[in-house]
DODRENTOR-548700 format. One record per residue (C-alpha): residue number from 0; chain; x, y, z. Coordinates in pm, 1 decimal, decimal comma, m for minus. Layout:
BEGIN
<node><nr>NUM</nr><kette>A</kette><x>X</x><y>Y</y><z>Z</z></node>
...
This chain:
BEGIN
<node><nr>0</nr><kette>A</kette><x>m1549,2</x><y>m3318,7</y><z>m907,1</z></node>
<node><nr>1</nr><kette>A</kette><x>m1404,2</x><y>m3035,1</y><z>m703,3</z></node>
<node><nr>2</nr><kette>A</kette><x>m1039,4</x><y>m2967,5</y><z>m642,1</z></node>
<node><nr>3</nr><kette>A</kette><x>m899,9</x><y>m2828,4</y><z>m318,1</z></node>
<node><nr>4</nr><kette>A</kette><x>m832,6</x><y>m2457,6</y><z>m334,2</z></node>
<node><nr>5</nr><kette>A</kette><x>m474,9</x><y>m2376,3</y><z>m232,5</z></node>
<node><nr>6</nr><kette>A</kette><x>m453,4</x><y>m2135,7</y><z>57,9</z></node>
<node><nr>7</nr><kette>A</kette><x>m262,4</x><y>m1814,0</y><z>m3,1</z></node>
<node><nr>8</nr><kette>A</kette><x>65,9</x><y>m1799,7</y><z>178,2</z></node>
<node><nr>9</nr><kette>A</kette><x>220,4</x><y>m1464,0</y><z>276,2</z></node>
<node><nr>10</nr><kette>A</kette><x>537,5</x><y>m1563,0</y><z>92,8</z></node>
<node><nr>11</nr><kette>A</kette><x>364,7</x><y>m1619,4</y><z>m241,8</z></node>
<node><nr>12</nr><kette>A</kette><x>508,0</x><y>m1415,7</y><z>m525,8</z></node>
<node><nr>13</nr><kette>A</kette><x>283,4</x><y>m1195,2</y><z>m734,5</z></node>
<node><nr>14</nr><kette>A</kette><x>317,8</x><y>m1448,0</y><z>m1017,3</z></node>
<node><nr>15</nr><kette>A</kette><x>178,5</x><y>m1723,7</y><z>m795,5</z></node>
<node><nr>16</nr><kette>A</kette><x>m96,6</x><y>m1498,3</y><z>m656,0</z></node>
<node><nr>17</nr><kette>A</kette><x>m206,2</x><y>m1387,9</y><z>m1004,2</z></node>
<node><nr>18</nr><kette>A</kette><x>m198,1</x><y>m1746,7</y><z>m1127,8</z></node>
<node><nr>19</nr><kette>A</kette><x>m414,8</x><y>m1864,3</y><z>m839,5</z></node>
<node><nr>20</nr><kette>A</kette><x>m654,6</x><y>m1571,4</y><z>m889,5</z></node>
<node><nr>21</nr><kette>A</kette><x>m693,3</x><y>m1669,0</y><z>m1254,7</z></node>
<node><nr>22</nr><kette>A</kette><x>m774,6</x><y>m2024,5</y><z>m1141,7</z></node>
<node><nr>23</nr><kette>A</kette><x>m1059,4</x><y>m1883,7</y><z>m930,9</z></node>
<node><nr>24</nr><kette>A</kette><x>m891,3</x><y>m1904,4</y><z>m589,8</z></node>
<node><nr>25</nr><kette>A</kette><x>m1083,9</x><y>m1644,8</y><z>m386,4</z></node>
<node><nr>26</nr><kette>A</kette><x>m835,9</x><y>m1669,8</y><z>m100,4</z></node>
<node><nr>27</nr><kette>A</kette><x>m557,6</x><y>m1569,1</y><z>m341,2</z></node>
<node><nr>28</nr><kette>A</kette><x>m767,9</x><y>m1273,3</y><z>m461,0</z></node>
<node><nr>29</nr><kette>A</kette><x>m820,4</x><y>m1158,1</y><z>m101,9</z></node>
<node><nr>30</nr><kette>A</kette><x>m445,7</x><y>m1201,2</y><z>m35,6</z></node>
<node><nr>31</nr><kette>A</kette><x>m361,5</x><y>m999,6</y><z>m348,5</z></node>
<node><nr>32</nr><kette>A</kette><x>m593,6</x><y>m715,6</y><z>m249,7</z></node>
<node><nr>33</nr><kette>A</kette><x>m468,7</x><y>m729,7</y><z>109,6</z></node>
<node><nr>34</nr><kette>A</kette><x>m108,3</x><y>m707,3</y><z>m12,6</z></node>
<node><nr>35</nr><kette>A</kette><x>m173,6</x><y>m395,8</y><z>m221,8</z></node>
<node><nr>36</nr><kette>A</kette><x>m462,9</x><y>m219,6</y><z>m44,9</z></node>
<node><nr>37</nr><kette>A</kette><x>m235,5</x><y>24,5</y><z>141,1</z></node>
<node><nr>38</nr><kette>A</kette><x>m42,2</x><y>104,1</y><z>m174,5</z></node>
<node><nr>39</nr><kette>A</kette><x>m356,3</x><y>176,6</y><z>m376,6</z></node>
<node><nr>40</nr><kette>A</kette><x>m527,2</x><y>373,2</y><z>m99,4</z></node>
<node><nr>41</nr><kette>A</kette><x>m218,2</x><y>582,4</y><z>m18,1</z></node>
<node><nr>42</nr><kette>A</kette><x>m196,5</x><y>740,6</y><z>m363,7</z></node>
<node><nr>43</nr><kette>A</kette><x>m525,3</x><y>934,8</y><z>m356,2</z></node>
<node><nr>44</nr><kette>A</kette><x>m465,7</x><y>1028,2</y><z>7,6</z></node>
<node><nr>45</nr><kette>A</kette><x>m124,5</x><y>1176,3</y><z>m86,3</z></node>
<node><nr>46</nr><kette>A</kette><x>m289,5</x><y>1368,8</y><z>m366,8</z></node>
<node><nr>47</nr><kette>A</kette><x>m528,9</x><y>1532,3</y><z>m122,1</z></node>
<node><nr>48</nr><kette>A</kette><x>m847,2</x><y>1335,3</y><z>m182,1</z></node>
<node><nr>49</nr><kette>A</kette><x>m1095,2</x><y>1278,9</y><z>98,6</z></node>
<node><nr>50</nr><kette>A</kette><x>m1110,7</x><y>930,9</y><z>251,3</z></node>
<node><nr>51</nr><kette>A</kette><x>m1445,7</x><y>880,6</y><z>79,4</z></node>
<node><nr>52</nr><kette>A</kette><x>m1303,5</x><y>967,4</y><z>m263,4</z></node>
<node><nr>53</nr><kette>A</kette><x>m993,3</x><y>757,8</y><z>m191,2</z></node>
<node><nr>54</nr><kette>A</kette><x>m1221,8</x><y>463,1</y><z>m112,6</z></node>
<node><nr>55</nr><kette>A</kette><x>m1409,0</x><y>513,5</y><z>m440,4</z></node>
<node><nr>56</nr><kette>A</kette><x>m1081,1</x><y>528,5</y><z>m632,3</z></node>
<node><nr>57</nr><kette>A</kette><x>m959,8</x><y>215,2</y><z>m450,4</z></node>
<node><nr>58</nr><kette>A</kette><x>m1275,7</x><y>28,7</y><z>m552,1</z></node>
<node><nr>59</nr><kette>A</kette><x>m1240,1</x><y>145,0</y><z>m912,0</z></node>
<node><nr>60</nr><kette>A</kette><x>m878,9</x><y>25,8</y><z>m925,1</z></node>
<node><nr>61</nr><kette>A</kette><x>m965,8</x><y>m308,9</y><z>m761,9</z></node>
<node><nr>62</nr><kette>A</kette><x>m1244,5</x><y>m364,6</y><z>m1017,4</z></node>
<node><nr>63</nr><kette>A</kette><x>m1006,5</x><y>m275,1</y><z>m1300,8</z></node>
<node><nr>64</nr><kette>A</kette><x>m744,7</x><y>m512,6</y><z>m1160,2</z></node>
<node><nr>65</nr><kette>A</kette><x>m1000,6</x><y>m792,9</y><z>m1156,8</z></node>
<node><nr>66</nr><kette>A</kette><x>m1104,5</x><y>m725,9</y><z>m1516,0</z></node>
<node><nr>67</nr><kette>A</kette><x>m747,2</x><y>m685,2</y><z>m1643,3</z></node>
<node><nr>68</nr><kette>A</kette><x>m578,8</x><y>m961,2</y><z>m1443,1</z></node>
<node><nr>69</nr><kette>A</kette><x>m563,6</x><y>m1205,6</y><z>m1734,7</z></node>
<node><nr>70</nr><kette>A</kette><x>m392,3</x><y>m940,4</y><z>m1951,1</z></node>
<node><nr>71</nr><kette>A</kette><x>m110,7</x><y>m864,8</y><z>m1710,2</z></node>
<node><nr>72</nr><kette>A</kette><x>201,8</x><y>m993,8</y><z>m1883,7</z></node>
<node><nr>73</nr><kette>A</kette><x>448,4</x><y>m944,5</y><z>m1597,8</z></node>
<node><nr>74</nr><kette>A</kette><x>285,2</x><y>m1017,9</y><z>m1261,8</z></node>
<node><nr>75</nr><kette>A</kette><x>606,9</x><y>m927,6</y><z>m1077,2</z></node>
<node><nr>76</nr><kette>A</kette><x>560,7</x><y>m571,2</y><z>m1207,5</z></node>
<node><nr>77</nr><kette>A</kette><x>210,1</x><y>m556,3</y><z>m1058,8</z></node>
<node><nr>78</nr><kette>A</kette><x>301,9</x><y>m290,2</y><z>m801,1</z></node>
<node><nr>79</nr><kette>A</kette><x>421,8</x><y>m55,2</y><z>m1075,0</z></node>
<node><nr>80</nr><kette>A</kette><x>106,6</x><y>m125,8</y><z>m1278,8</z></node>
<node><nr>81</nr><kette>A</kette><x>m113,5</x><y>m50,4</y><z>m977,1</z></node>
<node><nr>82</nr><kette>A</kette><x>72,1</x><y>274,5</y><z>m906,7</z></node>
<node><nr>83</nr><kette>A</kette><x>32,4</x><y>384,8</y><z>m1267,3</z></node>
<node><nr>84</nr><kette>A</kette><x>m336,3</x><y>290,1</y><z>m1287,5</z></node>
<node><nr>85</nr><kette>A</kette><x>m419,6</x><y>447,2</y><z>m950,6</z></node>
<node><nr>86</nr><kette>A</kette><x>m238,4</x><y>769,2</y><z>m1042,2</z></node>
<node><nr>87</nr><kette>A</kette><x>m428,0</x><y>777,9</y><z>m1370,7</z></node>
<node><nr>88</nr><kette>A</kette><x>m760,0</x><y>725,1</y><z>m1192,1</z></node>
<node><nr>89</nr><kette>A</kette><x>m671,9</x><y>1007,3</y><z>m950,4</z></node>
<node><nr>90</nr><kette>A</kette><x>m603,9</x><y>1241,1</y><z>m1241,6</z></node>
<node><nr>91</nr><kette>A</kette><x>m933,2</x><y>1144,0</y><z>m1405,9</z></node>
<node><nr>92</nr><kette>A</kette><x>m1113,0</x><y>1196,1</y><z>m1074,6</z></node>
<node><nr>93</nr><kette>A</kette><x>m955,9</x><y>1542,1</y><z>m1033,7</z></node>
<node><nr>94</nr><kette>A</kette><x>m1055,3</x><y>1641,3</y><z>m1386,2</z></node>
<node><nr>95</nr><kette>A</kette><x>m1411,6</x><y>1526,5</y><z>m1327,6</z></node>
<node><nr>96</nr><kette>A</kette><x>m1427,5</x><y>1719,4</y><z>m998,3</z></node>
<node><nr>97</nr><kette>A</kette><x>m1278,5</x><y>2024,4</y><z>m1167,7</z></node>
<node><nr>98</nr><kette>A</kette><x>m1538,2</x><y>2010,2</y><z>m1446,9</z></node>
<node><nr>99</nr><kette>A</kette><x>m1817,1</x><y>1972,9</y><z>m1191,3</z></node>
<node><nr>100</nr><kette>A</kette><x>m1677,8</x><y>2264,9</y><z>m989,3</z></node>
<node><nr>101</nr><kette>A</kette><x>m1638,7</x><y>2486,4</y><z>m1293,3</z></node>
<node><nr>102</nr><kette>A</kette><x>m2000,1</x><y>2433,7</y><z>m1400,9</z></node>
<node><nr>103</nr><kette>A</kette><x>m2113,8</x><y>2530,7</y><z>m1052,1</z></node>
<node><nr>104</nr><kette>A</kette><x>m1878,2</x><y>2827,4</y><z>m1022,0</z></node>
<node><nr>105</nr><kette>A</kette><x>m1974,5</x><y>3169,3</y><z>m1147,0</z></node>
<node><nr>106</nr><kette>A</kette><x>m1749,4</x><y>3388,1</y><z>m1355,2</z></node>
<node><nr>107</nr><kette>A</kette><x>m1657,4</x><y>3587,0</y><z>m1045,5</z></node>
<node><nr>108</nr><kette>A</kette><x>m1548,1</x><y>3277,2</y><z>m850,9</z></node>
<node><nr>109</nr><kette>A</kette><x>m1321,0</x><y>3061,6</y><z>m1066,3</z></node>
<node><nr>110</nr><kette>A</kette><x>m1262,6</x><y>2697,7</y><z>m974,3</z></node>
<node><nr>111</nr><kette>A</kette><x>m947,9</x><y>2645,2</y><z>m770,9</z></node>
<node><nr>112</nr><kette>A</kette><x>m715,7</x><y>2372,9</y><z>m888,9</z></node>
<node><nr>113</nr><kette>A</kette><x>m553,1</x><y>2171,0</y><z>m610,7</z></node>
<node><nr>114</nr><kette>A</kette><x>m186,4</x><y>2253,2</y><z>m580,6</z></node>
<node><nr>115</nr><kette>A</kette><x>58,8</x><y>1969,6</y><z>m591,7</z></node>
<node><nr>116</nr><kette>A</kette><x>434,6</x><y>1989,9</y><z>m605,2</z></node>
<node><nr>117</nr><kette>A</kette><x>466,4</x><y>1624,0</y><z>m686,3</z></node>
<node><nr>118</nr><kette>A</kette><x>531,4</x><y>1509,6</y><z>m1039,4</z></node>
<node><nr>119</nr><kette>A</kette><x>395,9</x><y>1170,8</y><z>m1145,4</z></node>
<node><nr>120</nr><kette>A</kette><x>752,4</x><y>1035,0</y><z>m1138,4</z></node>
<node><nr>121</nr><kette>A</kette><x>823,1</x><y>1153,0</y><z>m784,6</z></node>
<node><nr>122</nr><kette>A</kette><x>486,0</x><y>1023,6</y><z>m667,8</z></node>
<node><nr>123</nr><kette>A</kette><x>561,5</x><y>689,7</y><z>m832,6</z></node>
<node><nr>124</nr><kette>A</kette><x>902,7</x><y>664,3</y><z>m666,1</z></node>
<node><nr>125</nr><kette>A</kette><x>775,0</x><y>765,5</y><z>m323,3</z></node>
<node><nr>126</nr><kette>A</kette><x>482,0</x><y>525,9</y><z>m343,4</z></node>
<node><nr>127</nr><kette>A</kette><x>712,0</x><y>246,4</y><z>m461,4</z></node>
<node><nr>128</nr><kette>A</kette><x>945,5</x><y>307,6</y><z>m163,4</z></node>
<node><nr>129</nr><kette>A</kette><x>652,5</x><y>300,9</y><z>77,0</z></node>
<node><nr>130</nr><kette>A</kette><x>524,3</x><y>m24,7</y><z>m72,9</z></node>
<node><nr>131</nr><kette>A</kette><x>870,8</x><y>m178,2</y><z>m41,1</z></node>
<node><nr>132</nr><kette>A</kette><x>885,6</x><y>m70,1</y><z>323,3</z></node>
<node><nr>133</nr><kette>A</kette><x>538,3</x><y>m212,5</y><z>393,7</z></node>
<node><nr>134</nr><kette>A</kette><x>642,8</x><y>m540,3</y><z>231,5</z></node>
<node><nr>135</nr><kette>A</kette><x>961,3</x><y>m556,3</y><z>440,0</z></node>
<node><nr>136</nr><kette>A</kette><x>764,8</x><y>m493,7</y><z>761,1</z></node>
<node><nr>137</nr><kette>A</kette><x>518,1</x><y>m768,5</y><z>662,1</z></node>
<node><nr>138</nr><kette>A</kette><x>808,0</x><y>m1011,8</y><z>623,8</z></node>
<node><nr>139</nr><kette>A</kette><x>932,9</x><y>m937,3</y><z>975,5</z></node>
<node><nr>140</nr><kette>A</kette><x>852,9</x><y>m1162,7</y><z>1268,5</z></node>
<node><nr>141</nr><kette>A</kette><x>532,7</x><y>m1087,8</y><z>1463,6</z></node>
<node><nr>142</nr><kette>A</kette><x>743,3</x><y>m954,2</y><z>1753,2</z></node>
<node><nr>143</nr><kette>A</kette><x>931,2</x><y>m719,9</y><z>1518,9</z></node>
<node><nr>144</nr><kette>A</kette><x>609,5</x><y>m600,0</y><z>1352,5</z></node>
<node><nr>145</nr><kette>A</kette><x>463,6</x><y>m525,3</y><z>1694,9</z></node>
<node><nr>146</nr><kette>A</kette><x>778,0</x><y>m341,6</y><z>1805,7</z></node>
<node><nr>147</nr><kette>A</kette><x>797,5</x><y>m139,6</y><z>1482,4</z></node>
<node><nr>148</nr><kette>A</kette><x>430,2</x><y>m44,8</y><z>1517,7</z></node>
<node><nr>149</nr><kette>A</kette><x>473,4</x><y>62,5</y><z>1879,1</z></node>
<node><nr>150</nr><kette>A</kette><x>794,4</x><y>258,3</y><z>1820,0</z></node>
<node><nr>151</nr><kette>A</kette><x>740,9</x><y>411,0</y><z>1477,2</z></node>
<node><nr>152</nr><kette>A</kette><x>369,8</x><y>420,4</y><z>1398,7</z></node>
<node><nr>153</nr><kette>A</kette><x>244,0</x><y>587,7</y><z>1714,2</z></node>
<node><nr>154</nr><kette>A</kette><x>206,5</x><y>960,6</y><z>1742,4</z></node>
<node><nr>155</nr><kette>A</kette><x>358,5</x><y>1060,9</y><z>1976,4</z></node>
<node><nr>156</nr><kette>A</kette><x>605,9</x><y>771,7</y><z>1995,6</z></node>
<node><nr>157</nr><kette>A</kette><x>565,1</x><y>548,6</y><z>2297,9</z></node>
<node><nr>158</nr><kette>A</kette><x>838,7</x><y>545,4</y><z>2562,2</z></node>
<node><nr>159</nr><kette>A</kette><x>1034,6</x><y>220,7</y><z>2605,0</z></node>
<node><nr>160</nr><kette>A</kette><x>858,3</x><y>152,5</y><z>2935,7</z></node>
<node><nr>161</nr><kette>A</kette><x>517,3</x><y>137,8</y><z>2763,5</z></node>
<node><nr>162</nr><kette>A</kette><x>658,4</x><y>m61,9</y><z>2471,6</z></node>
<node><nr>163</nr><kette>A</kette><x>807,9</x><y>m317,1</y><z>2711,9</z></node>
<node><nr>164</nr><kette>A</kette><x>478,6</x><y>m346,5</y><z>2900,7</z></node>
<node><nr>165</nr><kette>A</kette><x>278,0</x><y>m389,2</y><z>2577,3</z></node>
<node><nr>166</nr><kette>A</kette><x>513,8</x><y>m657,6</y><z>2450,6</z></node>
<node><nr>167</nr><kette>A</kette><x>561,4</x><y>m834,4</y><z>2781,7</z></node>
<node><nr>168</nr><kette>A</kette><x>940,7</x><y>m797,9</y><z>2778,4</z></node>
<node><nr>169</nr><kette>A</kette><x>1190,4</x><y>m636,2</y><z>3012,0</z></node>
<node><nr>170</nr><kette>A</kette><x>1249,4</x><y>m265,8</y><z>2951,7</z></node>
<node><nr>171</nr><kette>A</kette><x>1622,2</x><y>m337,0</y><z>2905,3</z></node>
<node><nr>172</nr><kette>A</kette><x>1539,2</x><y>m575,1</y><z>2617,4</z></node>
<node><nr>173</nr><kette>A</kette><x>1358,5</x><y>m315,9</y><z>2406,0</z></node>
<node><nr>174</nr><kette>A</kette><x>1677,9</x><y>m162,0</y><z>2266,4</z></node>
<node><nr>175</nr><kette>A</kette><x>1827,7</x><y>m502,2</y><z>2185,3</z></node>
<node><nr>176</nr><kette>A</kette><x>1509,3</x><y>m627,6</y><z>2015,2</z></node>
<node><nr>177</nr><kette>A</kette><x>1479,6</x><y>m296,0</y><z>1829,9</z></node>
<node><nr>178</nr><kette>A</kette><x>1834,5</x><y>m323,7</y><z>1695,6</z></node>
<node><nr>179</nr><kette>A</kette><x>1780,9</x><y>m683,8</y><z>1578,7</z></node>
<node><nr>180</nr><kette>A</kette><x>1449,1</x><y>m594,8</y><z>1414,6</z></node>
<node><nr>181</nr><kette>A</kette><x>1595,2</x><y>m295,9</y><z>1233,1</z></node>
<node><nr>182</nr><kette>A</kette><x>1888,4</x><y>m507,9</y><z>1111,4</z></node>
<node><nr>183</nr><kette>A</kette><x>1645,0</x><y>m762,8</y><z>965,0</z></node>
<node><nr>184</nr><kette>A</kette><x>1432,7</x><y>m486,3</y><z>817,7</z></node>
<node><nr>185</nr><kette>A</kette><x>1741,8</x><y>m328,5</y><z>658,9</z></node>
<node><nr>186</nr><kette>A</kette><x>1834,4</x><y>m669,7</y><z>511,9</z></node>
<node><nr>187</nr><kette>A</kette><x>1483,6</x><y>m712,9</y><z>361,2</z></node>
<node><nr>188</nr><kette>A</kette><x>1498,3</x><y>m361,3</y><z>217,4</z></node>
<node><nr>189</nr><kette>A</kette><x>1840,3</x><y>m419,2</y><z>63,9</z></node>
<node><nr>190</nr><kette>A</kette><x>1713,1</x><y>m742,2</y><z>m95,3</z></node>
<node><nr>191</nr><kette>A</kette><x>1425,5</x><y>m544,5</y><z>m244,6</z></node>
<node><nr>192</nr><kette>A</kette><x>1661,3</x><y>m277,9</y><z>m382,3</z></node>
<node><nr>193</nr><kette>A</kette><x>1545,9</x><y>m6,4</y><z>m141,0</z></node>
<node><nr>194</nr><kette>A</kette><x>1782,5</x><y>289,1</y><z>m148,5</z></node>
Protein backbone atom coordinates (compact mmCIF):
# COMPACT_ATOMS: atom_id res chain seq x y z
CA UNK A 1 0.00 0.00 0.00
CA UNK A 2 1.41 3.38 -0.94
CA UNK A 3 0.71 6.65 0.78
CA UNK A 4 0.45 9.98 -1.01
CA UNK A 5 3.61 12.03 -0.78
CA UNK A 6 2.91 15.52 0.57
CA UNK A 7 4.03 18.27 -1.77
CA UNK A 8 6.53 20.76 -0.38
CA UNK A 9 5.05 24.16 0.21
CA UNK A 10 7.26 27.28 0.12
CA UNK A 11 6.02 28.19 3.59
CA UNK A 12 7.15 24.92 5.19
CA UNK A 13 9.48 25.37 8.13
CA UNK A 14 12.83 23.62 8.20
CA UNK A 15 11.40 21.26 10.84
CA UNK A 16 8.63 20.20 8.47
CA UNK A 17 11.01 19.93 5.49
CA UNK A 18 13.49 17.79 7.46
CA UNK A 19 10.67 15.61 8.77
CA UNK A 20 9.32 15.03 5.27
CA UNK A 21 12.83 14.33 3.94
CA UNK A 22 13.29 11.69 6.65
CA UNK A 23 9.99 10.12 5.55
CA UNK A 24 11.41 9.78 2.03
CA UNK A 25 9.58 12.71 0.41
CA UNK A 26 11.80 13.53 -2.58
CA UNK A 27 9.88 16.72 -3.27
CA UNK A 28 10.73 17.92 0.25
CA UNK A 29 14.41 17.07 -0.35
CA UNK A 30 14.41 19.09 -3.58
CA UNK A 31 12.66 21.97 -1.76
CA UNK A 32 15.25 21.83 1.05
CA UNK A 33 18.16 21.92 -1.39
CA UNK A 34 16.46 24.65 -3.42
CA UNK A 35 15.97 26.73 -0.26
CA UNK A 36 19.65 26.53 0.72
CA UNK A 37 21.51 26.14 -2.60
CA UNK A 38 22.38 29.85 -2.85
CA UNK A 39 23.56 29.95 0.75
CA UNK A 40 25.83 26.93 0.33
CA UNK A 41 27.18 28.01 -3.05
CA UNK A 42 27.84 31.61 -1.96
CA UNK A 43 30.34 30.65 0.76
CA UNK A 44 33.04 29.16 -1.49
CA UNK A 45 32.49 31.92 -4.05
CA UNK A 46 33.09 34.56 -1.33
CA UNK A 47 36.24 32.74 -0.31
CA UNK A 48 37.61 33.01 -3.83
CA UNK A 49 37.02 29.51 -5.17
CA UNK A 50 36.33 28.93 -8.85
CA UNK A 51 32.77 28.08 -9.85
CA UNK A 52 33.91 24.52 -10.53
CA UNK A 53 35.39 24.14 -7.04
CA UNK A 54 32.34 25.84 -5.52
CA UNK A 55 30.14 23.29 -7.30
CA UNK A 56 32.24 20.43 -5.93
CA UNK A 57 32.02 21.87 -2.42
CA UNK A 58 28.25 22.32 -2.84
CA UNK A 59 27.88 18.67 -3.84
CA UNK A 60 30.01 17.55 -0.90
CA UNK A 61 27.89 19.58 1.53
CA UNK A 62 24.62 18.32 -0.01
CA UNK A 63 25.82 14.71 0.32
CA UNK A 64 26.84 15.34 3.93
CA UNK A 65 23.46 16.93 4.64
CA UNK A 66 21.72 13.85 3.27
CA UNK A 67 23.83 11.51 5.38
CA UNK A 68 23.53 13.61 8.55
CA UNK A 69 19.89 14.67 8.25
CA UNK A 70 18.63 12.16 10.82
CA UNK A 71 21.20 13.45 13.36
CA UNK A 72 20.22 17.09 13.14
CA UNK A 73 18.69 17.88 16.54
CA UNK A 74 17.43 21.39 15.78
CA UNK A 75 16.16 21.65 12.20
CA UNK A 76 15.37 25.35 12.66
CA UNK A 77 19.13 25.91 13.11
CA UNK A 78 19.83 24.21 9.77
CA UNK A 79 21.07 27.41 8.10
CA UNK A 80 23.72 27.88 10.79
CA UNK A 81 24.72 24.21 10.50
CA UNK A 82 25.06 24.53 6.72
CA UNK A 83 27.16 27.69 7.05
CA UNK A 84 29.47 25.99 9.53
CA UNK A 85 29.81 22.79 7.50
CA UNK A 86 30.34 24.65 4.22
CA UNK A 87 32.97 26.91 5.79
CA UNK A 88 34.72 23.84 7.18
CA UNK A 89 34.66 22.13 3.78
CA UNK A 90 36.11 25.29 2.20
CA UNK A 91 38.96 25.29 4.71
CA UNK A 92 39.64 21.61 4.05
CA UNK A 93 39.55 22.27 0.30
CA UNK A 94 42.03 25.16 0.66
CA UNK A 95 44.39 23.02 2.73
CA UNK A 96 44.25 20.23 0.17
CA UNK A 97 44.92 22.70 -2.67
CA UNK A 98 47.76 24.25 -0.67
CA UNK A 99 49.35 20.83 -0.07
CA UNK A 100 49.01 19.98 -3.76
CA UNK A 101 50.52 23.35 -4.73
CA UNK A 102 53.39 23.01 -2.29
CA UNK A 103 54.38 19.59 -3.63
CA UNK A 104 54.43 21.02 -7.14
CA UNK A 105 56.26 24.21 -6.17
CA UNK A 106 60.02 24.36 -6.06
CA UNK A 107 61.99 25.87 -3.22
CA UNK A 108 62.45 29.05 -5.24
CA UNK A 109 58.71 29.50 -5.84
CA UNK A 110 56.81 29.06 -2.58
CA UNK A 111 53.08 28.36 -2.64
CA UNK A 112 50.98 31.48 -2.25
CA UNK A 113 48.23 31.34 0.33
CA UNK A 114 45.01 33.09 -0.68
CA UNK A 115 44.53 36.28 1.28
CA UNK A 116 41.29 36.75 3.11
CA UNK A 117 40.38 39.50 5.51
CA UNK A 118 37.28 37.68 6.64
CA UNK A 119 37.24 35.79 9.90
CA UNK A 120 34.98 32.75 10.18
CA UNK A 121 32.66 34.78 12.43
CA UNK A 122 32.32 37.67 10.00
CA UNK A 123 31.80 35.26 7.11
CA UNK A 124 29.14 33.47 9.14
CA UNK A 125 27.32 36.71 9.96
CA UNK A 126 27.48 38.03 6.41
CA UNK A 127 26.29 34.74 4.95
CA UNK A 128 23.49 34.55 7.53
CA UNK A 129 22.34 38.08 6.58
CA UNK A 130 22.37 37.19 2.90
CA UNK A 131 20.35 34.03 3.55
CA UNK A 132 17.82 36.03 5.56
CA UNK A 133 17.53 38.53 2.71
CA UNK A 134 17.08 35.75 0.13
CA UNK A 135 14.37 34.21 2.32
CA UNK A 136 12.57 37.55 2.66
CA UNK A 137 12.66 38.08 -1.12
CA UNK A 138 11.28 34.55 -1.64
CA UNK A 139 8.36 35.38 0.65
CA UNK A 140 7.47 38.47 -1.39
CA UNK A 141 4.73 38.43 -4.00
CA UNK A 142 5.72 37.46 -7.56
CA UNK A 143 5.31 41.10 -8.64
CA UNK A 144 7.61 42.27 -5.84
CA UNK A 145 10.21 39.59 -6.62
CA UNK A 146 10.19 40.66 -10.26
CA UNK A 147 10.51 44.34 -9.34
CA UNK A 148 13.32 43.68 -6.85
CA UNK A 149 15.17 41.62 -9.47
CA UNK A 150 14.79 44.30 -12.12
CA UNK A 151 15.76 47.19 -9.84
CA UNK A 152 18.43 45.68 -7.61
CA UNK A 153 19.90 42.61 -9.29
CA UNK A 154 20.73 44.09 -12.68
CA UNK A 155 24.08 45.62 -13.43
CA UNK A 156 23.73 48.40 -14.41
CA UNK A 157 20.34 49.02 -12.80
CA UNK A 158 17.46 49.32 -15.24
CA UNK A 159 15.73 52.69 -15.62
CA UNK A 160 12.09 52.90 -14.48
CA UNK A 161 10.92 53.05 -18.10
CA UNK A 162 12.39 49.60 -18.84
CA UNK A 163 11.15 48.21 -15.52
CA UNK A 164 7.62 49.43 -16.27
CA UNK A 165 7.73 47.90 -19.76
CA UNK A 166 9.03 44.55 -18.43
CA UNK A 167 6.34 44.41 -15.76
CA UNK A 168 3.52 45.72 -17.91
CA UNK A 169 2.70 48.62 -15.58
CA UNK A 170 2.61 52.38 -16.00
CA UNK A 171 5.94 54.13 -15.47
CA UNK A 172 4.33 56.28 -12.75
CA UNK A 173 3.41 53.11 -10.81
CA UNK A 174 6.98 51.83 -10.48
CA UNK A 175 7.85 54.10 -7.55
CA UNK A 176 4.62 53.25 -5.71
CA UNK A 177 5.03 49.49 -6.24
CA UNK A 178 8.70 49.77 -5.24
CA UNK A 179 7.82 51.52 -1.98
CA UNK A 180 5.16 48.92 -1.10
CA UNK A 181 7.51 46.04 -1.93
CA UNK A 182 10.34 47.47 0.14
CA UNK A 183 7.96 48.03 3.08
CA UNK A 184 6.91 44.36 2.93
CA UNK A 185 10.51 43.27 2.55
CA UNK A 186 11.51 45.38 5.57
CA UNK A 187 8.67 43.77 7.57
CA UNK A 188 9.85 40.23 6.63
CA UNK A 189 13.42 41.14 7.55
CA UNK A 190 12.38 42.56 10.91
CA UNK A 191 10.41 39.37 11.64
CA UNK A 192 13.54 37.37 10.87
CA UNK A 193 15.66 39.54 13.19
CA UNK A 194 17.64 41.17 10.36
CA UNK A 195 19.58 44.16 11.64
